[in-house]
N, C-alpha and C positions, 0 to 999 in steps of 0.2 A: 457658602462660597467654597470652602475646602472640599465639600462633597462634589460640587460641580467641577472643580479643577481635577479632582481624582478621577471622575468619570471621563473627562476629556483626555487626560493622560492615558487612561486605560484604553480608550478608543484609538488614540494615536499609536500606542504600543501594539495593539492588535493589528492595526493596518500595516505598520512597519514590519511586524513579524510575518504576517501572511504574505507580504510582498517581498520577503527575504531581503529587505534593505539592511537589517541588522539581525544579529542572532546572539542570544546570551547563552554561553556554553561553559560549563565548568569541566575542564579537561581532566580533573582529578577523579570525577565520578565515572563509574563504569556504566555503559549502556545496558539497560535492563532487557532481558529476553522477553519475547512474547510467550506467554503461557496459554495453552489451549483452555478455553473457558466453555462451560456448558452452553452458553448462548450462541457459540459458534456452530454447534451441532445442528445441521440442517435436516437430519433424519434421512439423508441420502448417502449411502456408504461411499460411492465413487466420488461424489463432490467433496465429502469430508476428507477423504484420503488425499485428493488434490490440494485442498486447503492446508492440510497438515504438512504436505511436502513444501508448500509455499512458506509456511511458518518455519520449517526446518532451514530453508534457504535464508530467510531473513535473520534467523537466529545465528546462522553461520556468519553472516555479515557482521552481526553484533559482536560475535566472538573475535573476528578478525580486527575489528575496530578496537576492542578492549585490549587486544594483544599487540596493537600497532602493526598488524600484518595485512592491512587492507590492500595495499599495492601488490602484495604477493598473490592475492586471491580474487581481485576485483573481476577479472575477465571470466574466471570460472563461475563466480556468483552471477555475473551478468548473463552468461549463457544459460545457467539454470533458470533464471527468471524469464528469459526470452522463450525457452522451451516450455515453461509453465504457461506463459501467456498464449503462445501459439496453440498448444494442445487443449488446455482447460477452457480458454475463451471460445475456441472453435466448437468444442463439445457442448458447452453451455449455451452458446448462441443457437446451435442447431436445434437443441431441445426446446428452447424458448420459441424459435420460429415455427417449429412443427406443432407446438401447442398454442399458436396464435396469441402469444403473450402480448397484451396491449401496450406494454411499456418496452417492447423489444428494442426500438431505436434508441431510447434513452439509455437502456442497459448497454447496448452496443457502443454508444458514445463514451460511456464510462470506460469500457475496455480499450477503445481507441485512444482515449486520453492517457490511460496507464501506459500503453505502448509508446506513445509519443514522449511521455515523461521519462520512460526507461531509456529511450534513444538519446534524449537530452542529457541524461546522467552519463551515458557512455561518452558523449561528446565533451562534456565538462570534465570528465575524468582524463580524457586524452589531453586536455588543455591544462588542467590544474592538479592532476594526480590525486593523491589520497585525501585531499581536503574536502572532497565531495562526499565521502563515505558516510559521515554522520548525517548529513542532509538526506542522503538517499535512504538511510535506515529510517529516519523520521517519516519520510514520505511513505515508504513501504508499509510501515506499521499503521499509520493513520489510514491509508487507503484500504488496507486489509480489513480493519475493524469497521470502517464506514461501509465498504462495499458489501461485506457479508451481512452486517446487521441491517442494512437498508435495502440494497438492491437484490442480493441473492435470497434473503429471507422472503421478500415480497414475491419474487418469481417462484420460489418453491411453494409458497402458500397458494399462489394462483394455480399452479400445475396440480397440486394435491387435491384441489377442489374439483378436478376433472375438467377444468376449463370448459 
């Protein structure tokens, strides 16, 4: 019975967390930076450099949050992310399209979802100010790790096989 209740509570917690109904946050803890990991290396210099610039920007956001300076730097960080999305996504999608990548539309939808979420963060920031910064960091970190490890790796593997 206790195991069943624990499982139910765990499922409820996950559902609430994923839907952002509530958030557990210890404000005394510093946000951890993203460290470049070997599994992020896609063996494509240009793509790795773009991804490293993205990590630098997300880490700048973490630094601003940790120093309580998010409101001073939010627009600059937002513009860096928008520039990244516009340039990196365009180049990536062009390469995928030219190589007839079979999951092109799925990959593109991921990029469009990222852009939509970025715009939503900008709107939320305009309404709520600095309170959105930690949520934005969490989203950006999770998206990066999932997108590279799932979508970008799959695309690079497909293209390296000569399509």
